[in-house]
N, C-alpha and C positions, 0 to 999 in steps of 0.2 A: 330251447330254454332261454328266456330273456336274461340278459346280464343285469347285475345289480347296479344301481347308479353309483357314480364315483363318490367317494367321501368328500364332504364339504371341507374346504381348507380352514385351517386355524388362522386367526388374525391376532397378531400381537400389537397392541396399541402402545407405542413407545414415544420417547422424545430424545433429542440429542443430549449427549453428556449426562445420561441417566445410568448410574452404576447398577441400580436394581433391574433396569431393563436389560442391560448387558448380561447380568447374572441369570435372569430368567431365560433369555435366549440360549445361553450356554447350556443350561439344564435341559431345555427342550432338545437341543442338538444331541446331547448325550443320550437322552431318552429315545430319540429316533434310531439310535444304533441298536436298541434292544427290542423296539416295538415298531410295527408298521404305521407310524403316525403320519397323517396327511401333511402336505407342504404348509409352511408357516409364512403368511403374508405379513410383512412389517408395514405398519401405518404410523406416520408421525402425527401425534395428537395436535401439535401446533400448526400443522399445515391445513387443518380442516376446522372451521369455526364450530360446526356441529359436534365434532368429537371433543373439541376444547370445552364446550359447554357441558357435554355429557360426562367426560372423564376428568377434565381439569388436572389436578395434581395427583390423581389416583393411579397414575401409570406406574409400572406396567400393568396392563389388563390383557388377559388372554380370553379370546372369544372363540366359540365353536358354533358355526351356523348362526352367528349373531348373538348367541346366549353367553352370558358370563360364565367362564370356567373358574377363574381365580384372578386375584389382584395382588400385586406386590411380590408374592412368592408363588412358585409353582406348586399346585396341589395335584401331585401325580396320581393318587388314587381316584380323585374326581375326574381328571382328564381321561384316565383309562376306562373308568365307568361309562363316561359319556361316549367314548369311542367304541365301547363294547369289546375291549381287549383284555 
């Protein structure tokens, strides 16, 4: 029986000294204690010109497989729906 492919990681687009970014990351960490959420990759929006053009001041932005899950605040129901949890 073939195994299912591993879940795509989540990407959190952040920036340094961003209280909203830190809050969203803390919420994700707490949620991972209750659900099998994939690893979260942190990406600094200011380190990548393409990300800067795309997201600018809209951080934090949570992406799953490149698709927007939520911005600014964690949308737990939407994340769990996308992850099928």
